[in-house]
Every structure is written in structure tokens, then in C-alpha cells.
N, C-alpha and C positions, 0 to 999 in steps of 0.2 A: 504494499499499501504505501510506504513512504517513497518508493522507487517512483510510482505513479506521480505523486504531489509533487516531486522534484522535475519530472520532465514537462507536468504542467505548468510548473513555474518557469522553467526555462522559455518555454513556447511562449506564455503571455511575455516575456521579458523582450523575447525576439519580436515579437509581432509589435511592442512599444518601440522598440527601438528603430525597426525599418518606417512605422510610420511617422516616427519624430523625423527622420532623415529625409522624408518626402514632403513635409509640411514647407510653405514658403517661407524664405527667411525676408521678415519684413523691417526687420532691425536696421540694416545698411542700405534699403531701398529708399533714396531719396525722394521719390514720385511715389503717388499710388500705381498700381499696376496697370488700371483703365486710363491713366491720365495721357493727353496726348502728347506726342514727342513732336516738339518743336526743332525745326531745322533751320538755319541761315541760307541754305542751299536753296536755288530756284528749281523747281521740278522741270524736269526735261521735258523736252516739246516731243511731240508724236514723232515717230520716225519717219513717216511719210503720209501725205493725202492721198487718197484714190482720186488717180488720174481721170479725166474727163476728155476723151478724145473724138473728134469727128473721124470719118474714114480718112478723108483729107489729111487731117494731121496724122494720122495712126501711118500712113504711107512714109513718113520721116523716119520711123523706127524700124529700119528695113534690115539692120545688122550688116551693114557695109561700111567700111571706112571707119570704125570704131564706135558707130553708133549703136545703141541698145537693138535689139531685135524683139519685138513686139508680135503677136498673133492675137486677132481676136476671134471667139467662138461663142455664139449666141449671147452676144453683147458683152461679154467680159472679156478683158486685156489680159493676156498671161505673158510673161517676162520670158522668152525661150533663149535670152543672152548667153546663159550660162550652161545652157543644155550642150553637150559635145556634137550631139545629133542635128542638131541647128548652126554648126560652125559655117560662118560668112553670112547669116541670116537665111540659109537654105536647108531643106531636108526633103529627100524624096521628090524633088521636083517643085515644091511649093517653096514659096517666098514669103518671108516674114515681112510685116508692115501692112497685111491684108486681113481681110475677115474671112476666115477660112471655116465657116461654120458647115457649108455643103461639103467641103472636101474631108474634113474630120469626120462627121458623121456620116457620110455615105461613100467615101473611095478610101480613107484610111484603114487599114486592116486591124489596128488598136483602137478606134473609135475616139470618144472622149475621156476616156479611162486613163491616159497616161499624162494629161493634164493636171492631175492630182499633184504630180512630180515638180510641178513648176508653179511660183507664185502669180496669184491673181494681183494685180495693179491697178486696176482701173476698170473704165466701161466705157462704152461707145455711146454718144449722145448724137442727137441730129443736129 
């Protein structure tokens, strides 16, 4: 019986010690946990805004002479500049700077699924 009491006492002490170690230390905390953190730094601006381009403006992004390569599909503009398959703004006879909705949906063997691998950067406007 004495052995059981000692084990019980050790268990109670262990639980107490563990729970005391997990409790928040408020003595060294200069501000309440839920107090807002103030900063002198300005908030960073958004990385980039969505591009709004007409089809005529899109034509400038043909991937040639160091220009970015963009293609439009279903009104969404995709940046294919960094895609090895769009080197020089061309891919399997298609050229960047154009609306390729018809070609991607009906001619391309991979369809629109590979567009998930390139960033959408804007949309076409009238």
C-alpha cells in the first residue's frame, strides 16, 4: 500500500511540475499578450497590381528582345517568360503576345491544365 501512495505522490508532483512549466511567464512580459505590436517600419506595398491590358497592349509582350512573354486565355493573362518551353516567346508554333484561347483549348494537346504552372498576372480589357 505504501508503494502505491509513493507512486501516486510522484505522479501528482510530475503533473504539477509539467503544468507549471507550461504556464505563460507574465512576470517578464512588458506588454499584455494581446496588445498590438507597434512598429516604426512602413508596411510593404503590394508586390504588384493586376495588369489590365487590351489585346493591342498585350501584343507588346511577345518575349522578343528581352521583353516579357505573356499569353491570354479566357481573358486571363499568363506570364510565360520564365517557361523554358516559351523560349524567345514561341512554343510549338504559337507566339506570345496574343490571345491563345482557341489554340490552347482546341489545338494544344495539354489544354489549359499546364497554365496552372505559370503565374496569372492580369486580364484582358476592352
